[in-house]
RODO-2510 file (C-alpha; in nm, 4 decimals, decimal comma):
residues 600
     n   res          X          Y          Z
     1     m    -2,9846     0,5350     1,6466
     2     q    -3,1476     0,5512     1,9903
     3     k    -2,9122     0,5016     2,2809
     4     n    -2,9880     0,4108     2,6411
     5     t    -2,6311     0,3571     2,7478
     6     q    -2,6747     0,5215     3,0878
     7     n    -2,9640     0,2908     3,1781
     8     v    -2,7618    -0,0126     3,0743
     9     q    -2,4523     0,1091     3,2568
    10     s    -2,6516     0,1491     3,5775
    11     l    -2,7980    -0,1993     3,5304
    12     v    -2,4542    -0,3532     3,4745
    13     w    -2,3108    -0,1875     3,7853
    14     n    -2,6031    -0,3147     3,9927
    15     f    -2,5426    -0,6665     3,8570
    16     y    -2,1762    -0,6580     3,9466
    17     d    -2,2439    -0,5205     4,2929
    18     l    -2,4885    -0,8064     4,3561
    19     m    -2,2463    -1,0707     4,2292
    20     r    -1,9631    -0,9328     4,4415
    21     s    -2,1835    -0,9316     4,7504
    22     y    -2,2660    -1,3008     4,6966
    23     g    -1,9043    -1,3984     4,6370
    24     i    -1,9271    -1,4758     4,2629
    25     s    -1,5806    -1,5030     4,1075
    26     i    -1,4927    -1,1924     3,9071
    27     d    -1,3986    -1,4013     3,6032
    28     q    -1,7642    -1,5142     3,5850
    29     h    -1,9196    -1,1680     3,6077
    30     d    -1,9299    -1,0945     3,2339
    31     e    -2,0761    -1,4339     3,1470
    32     v    -2,3516    -1,4148     3,4095
    33     m    -2,4398    -1,0593     3,3033
    34     l    -2,4556    -1,1443     2,9298
    35     k    -2,6690    -1,4532     2,9871
    36     m    -2,9101    -1,2699     3,2165
    37     m    -2,9437    -0,9879     2,9611
    38     a    -3,0093    -1,2441     2,6874
    39     i    -3,2828    -1,4095     2,8981
    40     y    -3,4462    -1,0716     2,9540
    41     a    -3,4339    -0,9846     2,5822
    42     l    -3,5801    -1,3218     2,4846
    43     s    -3,8568    -1,2740     2,7419
    44     i    -3,9524    -0,9286     2,6117
    45     k    -3,9606    -1,0634     2,2560
    46     g    -4,1662    -1,3655     2,3617
    47     e    -3,8907    -1,6042     2,2524
    48     l    -3,8251    -1,7981     2,5749
    49     p    -3,8900    -2,1758     2,5400
    50     n    -4,2354    -2,3193     2,6108
    51     g    -4,3937    -1,9746     2,6331
    52     i    -4,2107    -1,8986     2,9606
    53     e    -4,1938    -1,5369     3,0768
    54     l    -3,9383    -1,3844     3,3118
    55     t    -4,1308    -1,3039     3,6295
    56     k    -4,0750    -1,2656     4,0034
    57     d    -4,2092    -1,6202     4,0501
    58     i    -3,9036    -1,7559     3,8690
    59     a    -3,6902    -1,5378     4,0927
    60     d    -3,8485    -1,6857     4,4074
    61     y    -3,8451    -2,0553     4,3208
    62     k    -3,5232    -2,2399     4,2501
    63     g    -3,7063    -2,5180     4,0678
    64     e    -3,8624    -2,2812     3,8155
    65     w    -3,5257    -2,1151     3,7586
    66     l    -3,3543    -2,4477     3,6930
    67     a    -3,6390    -2,5540     3,4612
    68     l    -3,5903    -2,2346     3,2576
    69     i    -3,2158    -2,2914     3,2226
    70     e    -3,2710    -2,6557     3,1234
    71     a    -3,5228    -2,5498     2,8590
    72     l    -3,2780    -2,2941     2,7210
    73     k    -3,0030    -2,5555     2,6961
    74     a    -3,2402    -2,7936     2,5162
    75     s    -3,3661    -2,5269     2,2757
    76     e    -3,3732    -2,6051     1,9042
    77     d    -3,2564    -2,2501     1,8443
    78     s    -2,8829    -2,2907     1,7794
    79     q    -2,7880    -1,9462     1,9147
    80     v    -2,9852    -1,9978     2,2357
    81     q    -2,8229    -2,3367     2,2763
    82     t    -2,4732    -2,1928     2,2149
    83     v    -2,5183    -1,9227     2,4785
    84     f    -2,6657    -2,1366     2,7569
    85     s    -2,4921    -2,4727     2,7026
    86     s    -2,1376    -2,3469     2,7558
    87     n    -2,1397    -2,4364     3,1292
    88     d    -2,3609    -2,4468     3,4385
    89     v    -2,2722    -2,1086     3,5876
    90     l    -2,6386    -1,9990     3,6044
    91     e    -2,7542    -2,3159     3,7782
    92     k    -2,5006    -2,2612     4,0547
    93     l    -2,6304    -1,9158     4,1468
    94     s    -2,7980    -1,9015     4,4864
    95     t    -3,1709    -1,8318     4,5022
    96     p    -3,1254    -1,4919     4,6754
    97     l    -2,8800    -1,3842     4,4057
    98     v    -3,1118    -1,5012     4,1247
    99     h    -3,3928    -1,3090     4,2969
   100     g    -3,1778    -0,9956     4,3087
   101     l    -3,0666    -1,0224     3,9459
   102     i    -3,4160    -1,0842     3,8078
   103     t    -3,5726    -0,8137     4,0238
   104     t    -3,3108    -0,5706     3,8929
   105     l    -3,3799    -0,6776     3,5333
   106     l    -3,7541    -0,6332     3,5657
   107     k    -3,6988    -0,2678     3,6581
   108     f    -3,5114    -0,2091     3,3312
   109     p    -3,7165     0,0031     3,0837
   110     i    -3,8765    -0,2176     2,8183
   111     e    -3,8409     0,0593     2,5599
   112     s    -3,4614     0,0278     2,5910
   113     i    -3,4587    -0,3289     2,4658
   114     d    -3,4157    -0,2531     2,0939
   115     s    -3,0752    -0,0926     2,1502
   116     l    -2,9611    -0,3313     2,4250
   117     a    -2,6885    -0,5017     2,2176
   118     v    -2,5474    -0,1685     2,0986
   119     d    -2,5491    -0,0269     2,4512
   120     i    -2,3737    -0,3310     2,5964
   121     i    -2,0987    -0,3287     2,3339
   122     s    -2,0656     0,0504     2,3777
   123     l    -1,9833    -0,0010     2,7447
   124     i    -1,7196    -0,2572     2,6518
   125     t    -1,5525    -0,0266     2,3995
   126     l    -1,5622     0,2710     2,6356
   127     n    -1,4296     0,0654     2,9272
   128     t    -1,6554     0,2670     3,1606
   129     s    -1,8092    -0,0356     3,3278
   130     p    -1,6784    -0,3530     3,4923
   131     l    -1,7102    -0,5363     3,1594
   132     q    -1,3803    -0,6792     3,0396
   133     p    -1,2436    -0,4549     2,7595
   134     n    -1,1461    -0,5896     2,4195
   135     n    -0,9415    -0,4504     2,1353
   136     y    -1,2266    -0,2622     1,9715
   137     a    -1,2368     0,0788     1,8092
   138     h    -1,4571     0,3439     1,9638
   139     m    -1,8241     0,2891     1,8723
   140     s    -1,8266     0,6085     1,6673
   141     v    -1,5947     0,4408     1,4136
   142     y    -1,8422     0,1554     1,3671
   143     e    -2,1232     0,4088     1,3361
   144     l    -1,9234     0,5821     1,0616
   145     a    -1,8719     0,2512     0,8816
   146     n    -2,2421     0,1740     0,9151
   147     k    -2,3394     0,5051     0,7550
   148     l    -2,0817     0,4600     0,4803
   149     l    -2,2597     0,1418     0,3731
   150     g    -2,5901     0,3265     0,3335
   151     n    -2,9308     0,1601     0,3259
   152     k    -2,9105    -0,2008     0,4434
   153     s    -3,2787    -0,2908     0,4601
   154     d    -3,2695    -0,5130     0,1505
   155     k    -2,8970    -0,5874     0,1554
   156     k    -2,6857    -0,8650     0,3017
   157     t    -2,3892    -0,7484     0,5086
   158     y    -2,0901    -0,9719     0,5796
   159     v    -1,8793    -0,8888     0,8857
   160     m    -1,5531    -1,0606     0,9733
   161     s    -1,2881    -1,0710     1,2501
   162     p    -1,3235    -1,0362     1,6307
   163     a    -1,2725    -0,6579     1,6388
   164     s    -1,5658    -0,6157     1,3973
   165     l    -1,8267    -0,7527     1,6401
   166     p    -1,9662    -0,4082     1,7391
   167     m    -2,0506    -0,3559     1,3717
   168     c    -2,2922    -0,6496     1,3893
   169     a    -2,4845    -0,4954     1,6780
   170     i    -2,5168    -0,1631     1,4936
   171     a    -2,5978    -0,2997     1,1468
   172     s    -2,8552    -0,5465     1,2821
   173     e    -3,0642    -0,2559     1,4140
   174     e    -3,1406    -0,1743     1,0490
   175     s    -3,1186    -0,5113     0,8771
   176     e    -3,2053    -0,8773     0,9217
   177     g    -2,9319    -0,9752     0,6789
   178     v    -2,6127    -0,9481     0,8859
   179     y    -2,3679    -1,2398     0,8839
   180     y    -2,0702    -1,2552     1,1189
   181     e    -1,7716    -1,4845     1,0717
   182     t    -1,5083    -1,4902     1,3441
   183     i    -1,2099    -1,7019     1,4359
   184     n    -1,2697    -1,6261     1,8053
   185     q    -1,4335    -1,9368     1,9520
   186     s    -1,3407    -1,8672     2,3146
   187     g    -1,6742    -1,7246     2,4243
   188     m    -2,0417    -1,6802     2,3481
   189     i    -2,0539    -1,2996     2,3462
   190     a    -2,1385    -1,2786     1,9735
   191     d    -2,4408    -1,5086     2,0036
   192     a    -2,5516    -1,3386     2,3276
   193     l    -2,5423    -0,9969     2,1559
   194     s    -2,7365    -1,1434     1,8649
   195     l    -3,0112    -1,2602     2,1029
   196     m    -3,0288    -0,9075     2,2458
   197     s    -3,0367    -0,7344     1,9062
   198     k    -3,3439    -0,5836     1,7441
   199     n    -3,2767    -0,8144     1,4499
   200     r    -3,0587    -1,1154     1,5121
   201     f    -2,7400    -1,1661     1,3129
   202     e    -2,5967    -1,5003     1,2096
   203     v    -2,2731    -1,6119     1,3759
   204     s    -2,0250    -1,8576     1,2267
   205     y    -1,7112    -1,9594     1,4151
   206     s    -1,4445    -2,0328     1,1550
   207     n    -1,1194    -1,9062     1,0056
   208     a    -1,2418    -1,7300     0,6933
   209     l    -0,8964    -1,7083     0,5378
   210     d    -0,8205    -2,0758     0,5873
   211     k    -1,1621    -2,2414     0,5718
   212     p    -1,4464    -1,9975     0,4990
   213     s    -1,7934    -2,1037     0,6089
   214     y    -1,9990    -1,8971     0,3638
   215     t    -1,9496    -2,0914     0,0409
   216     k    -2,1529    -2,2162    -0,2545
   217     s    -1,9144    -2,4997    -0,3323
   218     k    -1,5603    -2,6028    -0,2521
   219     n    -1,4408    -2,3645    -0,5253
   220     e    -1,6872    -2,0759    -0,4967
   221     l    -1,7707    -1,8343    -0,2165
   222     k    -2,1182    -1,7146    -0,1339
   223     t    -2,1391    -1,3415    -0,2097
   224     f    -2,2853    -1,0567    -0,0049
   225     d    -2,3717    -0,6978    -0,0902
   226     y    -2,1598    -0,5295     0,1762
   227     g    -1,8568    -0,6250     0,3819
   228     v    -1,6827    -0,4835     0,6905
   229     s    -1,3614    -0,5939     0,8595
   230     f    -1,1681    -0,4271     1,1394
   231     s    -0,8646    -0,6428     1,0819
   232     p    -0,6126    -0,7768     1,3342
   233     m    -0,3005    -0,5586     1,3482
   234     g     0,0456    -0,6923     1,2731
   235     v    -0,0609    -1,0565     1,2376
   236     t     0,1159    -1,2623     0,9711
   237     v    -0,0538    -1,5193     0,7509
   238     p     0,0503    -1,8854     0,7099
   239     k     0,2753    -1,9699     0,4159
   240     h     0,0017    -2,1436     0,2166
   241     i    -0,1955    -1,8182     0,2116
   242     s     0,1026    -1,6064     0,1103
   243     d     0,1667    -1,8609    -0,1681
   244     n    -0,2025    -1,8518    -0,2772
   245     i    -0,2607    -2,2210    -0,2185
   246     d    -0,6340    -2,1613    -0,2061
   247     s    -0,9217    -2,3326    -0,3860
   248     y    -1,1090    -1,9998    -0,4102
   249     d    -0,8107    -1,8253    -0,5756
   250     r    -0,8388    -1,5238    -0,3474
   251     f    -0,4796    -1,4378    -0,2626
   252     i    -0,3609    -1,3441    -0,6103
   253     i    -0,1396    -1,0681    -0,4694
   254     p     0,1455    -1,1939    -0,2472
   255     t     0,0867    -1,0825     0,1097
   256     k     0,2317    -1,1465     0,4532
   257     k    -0,0264    -0,9655     0,6676
   258     v    -0,3771    -1,0662     0,7731
   259     e    -0,5176    -0,7177     0,7032
   260     s    -0,4070    -0,7499     0,3391
   261     a    -0,5321    -1,1073     0,3091
   262     n    -0,8672    -0,9905     0,4478
   263     i    -0,8959    -0,7343     0,1675
   264     l    -0,8370    -1,0021    -0,0967
   265     h    -1,0904    -1,2273     0,0742
   266     f    -1,3550    -0,9526     0,0811
   267     i    -1,3056    -0,8687    -0,2855
   268     k    -1,4167    -1,2247    -0,3602
   269     q    -1,6882    -1,2431    -0,0925
   270     c    -1,8662    -0,9084    -0,1524
   271     r    -2,0163    -0,7300    -0,4540
   272     e    -2,0881    -0,3638    -0,3803
   273     t    -1,9034    -0,1949    -0,0920
   274     v    -1,6319    -0,3141     0,1436
   275     i    -1,4928    -0,1202     0,4387
   276     v    -1,1697    -0,2411     0,5997
   277     s    -0,9363    -0,0952     0,8575
   278     v    -0,5625    -0,0967     0,7928
   279     t    -0,2646     0,0206     0,9939
   280     e    -0,0707     0,3205     0,8699
   281     g     0,2141     0,1043     0,7407
   282     f    -0,0148    -0,0595     0,4848
   283     l    -0,0614     0,2762     0,3147
   284     y     0,3029     0,3230     0,2191
   285     s     0,5107     0,0102     0,2872
   286     t     0,6910    -0,1551    -0,0028
   287     m     0,5545    -0,4938     0,1068
   288     e     0,1937    -0,3909     0,0335
   289     k     0,2588    -0,1864    -0,2825
   290     d     0,1345    -0,4604    -0,5190
   291     l    -0,2001    -0,4818    -0,3394
   292     r    -0,2417    -0,1030    -0,3356
   293     q    -0,1643    -0,0980    -0,7069
   294     h    -0,4180    -0,3768    -0,7689
   295     l    -0,6895    -0,1778    -0,5914
   296     v    -0,6129     0,1488    -0,7712
   297     d    -0,5466     0,0153    -1,1218
   298     n    -0,8676    -0,1892    -1,1150
   299     g    -1,0776     0,1034    -0,9948
   300     m    -1,1690    -0,0703    -0,6691
   301     l    -1,0431     0,1883    -0,4224
   302     k    -1,2977     0,4647    -0,3687
   303     a    -1,1707     0,6455    -0,0597
   304     v    -0,9227     0,6525     0,2288
   305     i    -1,0315     0,7926     0,5658
   306     s    -0,7401     0,8715     0,7958
   307     l    -0,8373     0,8075     1,1599
   308     p    -0,6646     0,9575     1,4658
   309     s    -0,4424     0,7503     1,6893
   310     g    -0,6182     0,6870     2,0214
   311     i    -0,9370     0,5647     1,8537
   312     w    -0,8754     0,2025     1,9639
   313     t    -0,9227     0,0772     2,3194
   314     g    -0,6132    -0,1415     2,3315
   315     t    -0,3539     0,0380     2,1198
   316     a    -0,2386     0,3815     2,0052
   317     v    -0,1555     0,2528     1,6563
   318     k    -0,2834     0,4852     1,3841
   319     t    -0,5280     0,3328     1,1364
   320     s    -0,7294     0,4251     0,8286
   321     l    -1,0498     0,3015     0,6696
   322     l    -1,0440     0,1947     0,3061
   323     i    -1,3687     0,2094     0,1089
   324     i    -1,3449    -0,0528    -0,1639
   325     e    -1,5872    -0,1301    -0,4454
   326     p    -1,4946    -0,4753    -0,5835
   327     n    -1,6858    -0,4068    -0,9076
   328     g    -1,6043    -0,0371    -0,9085
   329     h    -1,4747     0,1825    -1,1889
   330     n    -1,3137     0,4572    -0,9839
   331     q    -1,0658     0,6734    -1,1728
   332     s    -0,9668     0,8624    -0,8598
   333     v    -0,9482     0,8201    -0,4832
   334     r    -1,1022     1,0533    -0,2262
   335     f    -0,8869     1,1247     0,0811
   336     v    -1,0415     1,2535     0,4036
   337     d    -0,8352     1,3244     0,7142
   338     v    -1,0514     1,3153     1,0288
   339     t    -0,7665     1,3622     1,2783
   340     g    -0,8354     1,7334     1,3311
   341     e    -1,0255     1,8925     1,6186
   342     e    -1,3348     1,9301     1,3996
   343     f    -1,3832     1,5543     1,4033
   344     i    -1,2548     1,4244     1,7373
   345     k    -1,3261     1,4557     2,1070
   346     k    -1,1926     1,2852     2,4181
   347     t    -1,4071     1,0274     2,5949
   348     t    -1,1493     0,9051     2,8481
   349     k    -0,7847     0,9877     2,9122
   350     r    -0,6713     0,7447     2,6448
   351     l    -0,9664     0,7048     2,4081
   352     l    -1,0930     0,9414     2,1403
   353     s    -1,4241     0,9354     1,9572
   354     l    -1,5356     1,0745     1,6230
   355     r    -1,7894     1,3517     1,5898
   356     n    -1,9557     1,5360     1,3005
   357     i    -1,9960     1,2080     1,1124
   358     d    -2,2479     1,3649     0,8726
   359     t    -1,9819     1,6205     0,7758
   360     i    -1,7392     1,3377     0,7022
   361     l    -1,9997     1,1824     0,4721
   362     e    -2,0522     1,5170     0,2981
   363     y    -1,6792     1,5548     0,2378
   364     l    -1,6620     1,2034     0,0934
   365     a    -1,9457     1,2730    -0,1477
   366     s    -1,7967     1,6033    -0,2624
   367     d    -1,5073     1,6867    -0,4964
   368     e    -1,4253     2,0011    -0,3015
   369     q    -1,0611     2,0620    -0,2154
   370     l    -1,0224     2,1465     0,1535
   371     a    -0,7454     2,1303     0,4104
   372     c    -0,8740     1,7907     0,5278
   373     t    -0,9976     1,6405     0,2012
   374     t    -0,8921     1,6074    -0,1607
   375     t    -0,9407     1,3874    -0,4663
   376     v    -0,6358     1,2284    -0,6291
   377     s    -0,6384     1,0727    -0,9749
   378     a    -0,5244     0,7148    -1,0333
   379     s    -0,2463     0,8444    -1,2579
   380     t    -0,1107     1,0668    -0,9790
   381     l    -0,1234     0,7752    -0,7350
   382     k     0,0786     0,5728    -0,9837
   383     e     0,3405     0,8496    -0,9993
   384     q     0,3545     0,8398    -0,6182
   385     e     0,4166     0,4620    -0,6192
   386     y     0,0587     0,4001    -0,5045
   387     r     0,1167     0,5501    -0,1630
   388     l    -0,2116     0,6087     0,0180
   389     d    -0,1050     0,8020     0,3281
   390     a    -0,3355     1,1026     0,3338
   391     g    -0,0655     1,3417     0,4514
   392     r     0,1095     1,3045     0,1159
   393     y    -0,1827     1,4657    -0,0648
   394     l    -0,3414     1,6870     0,1994
   395     l    -0,1410     2,0006     0,2645
   396     d    -0,1921     2,2442     0,5483
   397     p    -0,1617     2,6207     0,4714
   398     e     0,2074     2,6219     0,5678
   399     e     0,2852     2,3350     0,3319
   400     k     0,0970     2,5060     0,0493
   401     t     0,3029     2,8206     0,1034
   402     v     0,6246     2,6180     0,0920
   403     n     0,5153     2,4488    -0,2313
   404     k     0,4504     2,7852    -0,3953
   405     i     0,7962     2,9078    -0,2906
   406     l     0,9627     2,5929    -0,4246
   407     e     0,7758     2,6176    -0,7561
   408     k     0,9186     2,9644    -0,8177
   409     a     1,2727     2,8923    -0,6938
   410     k     1,5653     2,7180    -0,8603
   411     t     1,6098     2,3869    -0,6746
   412     v     1,8173     2,0688    -0,6775
   413     t     1,7456     1,7398    -0,5050
   414     l     1,9343     1,6758    -0,1828
   415     d     2,1061     1,3608    -0,3123
   416     s     2,2553     1,5534    -0,6060
   417     i     2,4712     1,7666    -0,3761
   418     v     2,5567     1,5344    -0,0863
   419     r     2,6718     1,1836     0,0015
   420     f     2,5059     0,9805     0,2762
   421     e     2,7227     0,7855     0,5200
   422     r     2,6258     0,5264     0,7798
   423     g     2,8078     0,4576     1,1049
   424     l     3,0597     0,1772     1,1370
   425     s     3,0002    -0,1715     1,2699
   426     v     3,0728    -0,1533     1,6431
   427     k     3,1101    -0,4010     1,9278
   428     p     2,9748    -0,3369     2,2774
   429     d     3,2883    -0,4049     2,4799
   430     e     3,5868    -0,5007     2,2648
   431     g     3,7872    -0,3744     1,9681
   432     d     4,1112    -0,2027     1,8740
   433     y     3,9731     0,1502     1,8775
   434     t     3,7373     0,3419     2,1016
   435     v     3,4780     0,5544     1,9215
   436     l     3,2122     0,7919     2,0493
   437     e     2,8594     0,7420     1,9173
   438     v     2,6468     1,0459     1,8338
   439     g     2,2713     1,0028     1,8769
   440     a     1,9614     1,2180     1,9082
   441     s     2,0316     1,3006     2,2745
   442     d     2,3616     1,4654     2,1769
   443     l     2,1875     1,7225     1,9556
   444     n     2,0624     2,0306     2,1387
   445     e     1,7761     2,2513     2,0224
   446     i     2,0055     2,4766     1,8233
   447     g     2,1697     2,1720     1,6676
   448     d     2,5239     2,2054     1,7996
   449     i     2,6718     1,8766     1,9141
   450     s     2,8461     1,8450     2,2477
   451     t     3,1090     1,5767     2,2974
   452     p     2,9154     1,2471     2,3000
   453     t     2,9484     1,0250     2,6064
   454     k     2,8543     0,6821     2,4714
   455     e     3,1590     0,4697     2,3907
   456     a     3,1793     0,1765     2,1495
   457     y     3,4619    -0,0187     1,9916
   458     i     3,5668    -0,1061     1,6373
   459     s     3,8265    -0,3390     1,4940
   460     e     4,1365    -0,2306     1,3029
   461     s     4,0045    -0,3934     0,9849
   462     e     3,6753    -0,2053     1,0131
   463     r     3,8555     0,1235     1,0687
   464     a     4,0913     0,0667     0,7765
   465     k     3,8271    -0,0179     0,5184
   466     n     3,5833     0,2583     0,6096
   467     q     3,7584     0,5748     0,7238
   468     t     3,4712     0,7778     0,5759
   469     g     3,2461     0,6410     0,8491
   470     f     3,4106     0,8758     1,1005
   471     l     3,2523     1,2163     1,1365
   472     q     3,4251     1,5099     0,9697
   473     p     3,4034     1,8819     1,0517
   474     n     3,0665     2,0316     0,9525
   475     d     2,9067     1,6963     0,8725
   476     i     2,5303     1,7151     0,9170
   477     i     2,3744     1,4543     1,1452
   478     f     2,0167     1,3587     1,0580
   479     i     1,8046     1,1332     1,2813
   480     l     1,5989     0,8866     1,0746
   481     k     1,4339     0,6837     1,3505
   482     g     1,2974     0,7760     1,6914
   483     s     1,3471     1,1530     1,7118
   484     a     1,2970     1,1540     1,3341
   485     g     1,3934     1,4784     1,1619
   486     k     1,6209     1,6085     1,4360
   487     l     1,9382     1,7725     1,3021
   488     g     2,2846     1,8602     1,4209
   489     i     2,6116     1,9857     1,2752
   490     v     2,9512     1,8490     1,3751
   491     p     3,1955     2,1012     1,5299
   492     e     3,5090     2,1947     1,3391
   493     d     3,7420     2,0610     1,6088
   494     v     3,6061     1,7052     1,5982
   495     p     3,8865     1,4427     1,6231
   496     t     3,9350     1,2566     1,2925
   497     k     4,2270     1,0236     1,3762
   498     g     4,3168     0,7757     1,6494
   499     d     4,0999     0,6969     1,9500
   500     k     3,7811     0,8792     2,0421
   501     c     3,6757     0,9612     1,6852
   502     w     3,3052     1,0237     1,6405
   503     m     3,0472     0,8285     1,4434
   504     v     2,6671     0,8199     1,4254
   505     n     2,4559     0,5468     1,5821
   506     r     2,2118     0,3301     1,3894
   507     s     1,9206     0,5710     1,4202
   508     a     2,1033     0,8443     1,2264
   509     i     2,2608     0,9167     0,8898
   510     v     2,5510     1,1480     0,7964
   511     i     2,4864     1,4080     0,5267
   512     r     2,8192     1,5132     0,3748
   513     t     2,8444     1,7695     0,0972
   514     t     3,0254     1,6496    -0,2165
   515     s     3,1065     1,9800    -0,3846
   516     d     3,3050     2,2882    -0,2861
   517     k     3,0162     2,4869    -0,4312
   518     v     2,7891     2,3688    -0,1504
   519     n     2,8882     2,4943     0,1912
   520     p     2,7702     2,2474     0,4589
   521     k     2,6825     2,5348     0,6930
   522     v     2,4501     2,6773     0,4264
   523     l     2,2843     2,3394     0,3707
   524     y     2,2439     2,2900     0,7438
   525     a     2,0862     2,6349     0,7834
   526     y     1,8463     2,5520     0,4971
   527     l     1,7406     2,2201     0,6514
   528     k     1,6833     2,3959     0,9859
   529     s     1,4815     2,6764     0,8244
   530     d     1,1018     2,6912     0,8141
   531     i     1,1018     2,5715     0,4540
   532     g     1,3362     2,2811     0,5287
   533     q     1,1557     2,1763     0,8454
   534     t     0,8155     2,1846     0,6741
   535     q     0,9451     1,9498     0,4059
   536     i     1,1067     1,7181     0,6601
   537     s     0,7959     1,7011     0,8813
   538     r     0,5961     1,5707     0,5848
   539     l     0,8314     1,2724     0,5601
   540     i     0,7821     1,1502     0,9169
   541     k     0,5817     0,8267     0,9374
   542     g     0,5021     0,5731     1,2065
   543     a     0,2669     0,6104     1,5034
   544     t     0,4700     0,4024     1,7482
   545     i     0,8267     0,4823     1,6361
   546     p     0,8496     0,7890     1,4099
   547     n     1,0784     0,7309     1,1134
   548     i     1,1839     0,8835     0,7825
   549     s     1,2590     0,6945     0,4626
   550     l     1,6099     0,7696     0,3371
   551     k     1,4834     0,7213    -0,0173
   552     e     1,2349     1,0054     0,0330
   553     l     1,4831     1,2263     0,2161
   554     k     1,7185     1,2078    -0,0823
   555     q     1,4536     1,3590    -0,3076
   556     i     1,3561     1,6696    -0,1109
   557     p     1,4196     1,9890    -0,3101
   558     v     1,6889     2,2267    -0,1895
   559     i     1,6731     2,5910    -0,2972
   560     v     1,9935     2,7074    -0,4646
   561     p     2,0799     3,0148    -0,2533
   562     s     2,2153     3,3478    -0,3720
   563     l     2,5619     3,4602    -0,2595
   564     e     2,4011     3,6980    -0,0127
   565     e     2,1880     3,4171     0,1360
   566     q     2,4941     3,1939     0,1649
   567     e     2,6881     3,4616     0,3524
   568     q     2,3948     3,5161     0,5886
   569     a     2,3603     3,1400     0,6536
   570     i     2,7312     3,0953     0,7286
   571     a     2,7315     3,3957     0,9601
   572     c     2,4245     3,2580     1,1381
   573     i     2,5885     2,9206     1,2069
   574     d     2,9165     3,0785     1,3167
   575     k     2,7341     3,3155     1,5504
   576     s     2,5362     3,0219     1,6909
   577     r     2,8588     2,8424     1,7759
   578     e     3,0013     3,1514     1,9432
   579     t     2,6807     3,1848     2,1448
   580     q     2,7007     2,8221     2,2572
   581     k     3,0614     2,8654     2,3716
   582     a     2,9675     3,1794     2,5640
   583     i     2,6760     2,9976     2,7314
   584     k     2,9016     2,7083     2,8337
   585     q     3,1578     2,9493     2,9763
   586     l     2,8934     3,1406     3,1756
   587     l     2,7454     2,8163     3,3091
   588     s     3,0897     2,6909     3,4068
   589     e     3,1599     3,0134     3,5987
   590     q     2,8223     2,9928     3,7730
   591     y     2,8803     2,6313     3,8796
   592     a     3,2241     2,7285     4,0137
   593     r     3,0800     3,0110     4,2227
   594     q     2,8016     2,7921     4,3543
   595     s     3,0377     2,5092     4,4504
   596     e     3,2264     2,7473     4,6839
   597     l     2,9170     2,7832     4,9059
   598     w     2,8989     2,5370     5,1963
   599     s     3,1175     2,2902     5,0090
   600     l     3,2019     1,9560     5,1720
***
């Protein structure tokens, strides 16, 4: 794919400098630029109305300029009409400004015209020009999706949703059969990019989930070969969609999210290959399990590509690409993790891009087991409750070593040797008893807990019915949300009666041993060990707020230690506590000495 992004970037900057110098409102800059680019592209292709060509004469005479704009507005070409009939911003430009803009355009290399749409949208996604940014992925992600589809010369490609627009510009370089359906009716950027493209793509402004435009009848959708959707993130669907009140019978799996509804829509609308983006939560949340199961059990899911966070211009949310074959017979799913250094590079402070795309394609086509790629059978996915997060199946060398150790050792599940306790229901400023809340900030690096400073209040009835909610000596504190995986152990002198008892806050859980055979210090030492921490790190999910599922935590294997290992673990924890006391005493003495100098 030939790129002339630097030429286009220079052209755009020159345009914006001219518009600023003539006092054009900044909110009109993008529209003027896109329309001028479209005029230039139409001129090069010989598609301006009435055989008109863009020349310096038009730049010098206001009448000829106005005649051109009027002809564009009256064009029988629906896309031309859409772009130029939106308002009269071009007619209001002064003659000197029109002269400057056209003169600048005529210096633009004609050979760059075939990639003009791609170059313009690249600048928008990179946010390296004055163009207003949108919530797009980096262009390299669309290039990956384009290559995943393969040869498009004799295929029809259906693209949906506003964030998928860059895909149209890329795919239309290779195919005349690209069809774009978008709910975004606020601008004419899609049609303008189509006019600039090597091969135009069709644009339809409609809500595909509610009232699709590509249909054969009121009960049957028109079908395409390929489909691509970079779906909106975190958007819920109307109730009639979640209840499958739909004449096309698309939403057969209950869903609350647009990204899931889009998948069901594409399965009906496309025949061969569908590529959709999903947020990380889709891959493992209980809400989307039925849809994941539907894709796997029916052989539709071919692959999952885990993308790095920082690949989107407007959000750091982590996403993945699903490769779906609606008529497929896949008995396994290929997982490829492209978050490693081999596949990413920085473009700006906040935005990453993909590299080595051909290597990604090679890994997808192979059955080779590597650190970043593996193939998982449908039966294994079923055993794992159809979870599709790549980290569950791709193990780094450290995780593989831990697995080998666990396979050889005698183990028990964590929930078979402990009880889990939540904190009590507290009130912010009233209650019969004052309690101290323990949170992540109260756990130091070693894991010892200093006296917490945050106070809360509980009622007498709450205290009476749930005495076990108070922390006991050697309870293990485990943070589930936020600083997920952080651990601490309660000191032996913790108060257990009256005011100022301790309890955990809502982000944490208490792990309390239930048998005299299991020393809490030993369990704590195990969870803090390399083996324990490797297991815990695998449970952490969530790009925005890291969290750990309690259900999964309960099932981690715990090695049954020998007597010698238990003695060593207990001695280690006791020595740690002695060290902490000594450090506090030394710090206290140092502060006392320092306070004697030049004191007030």
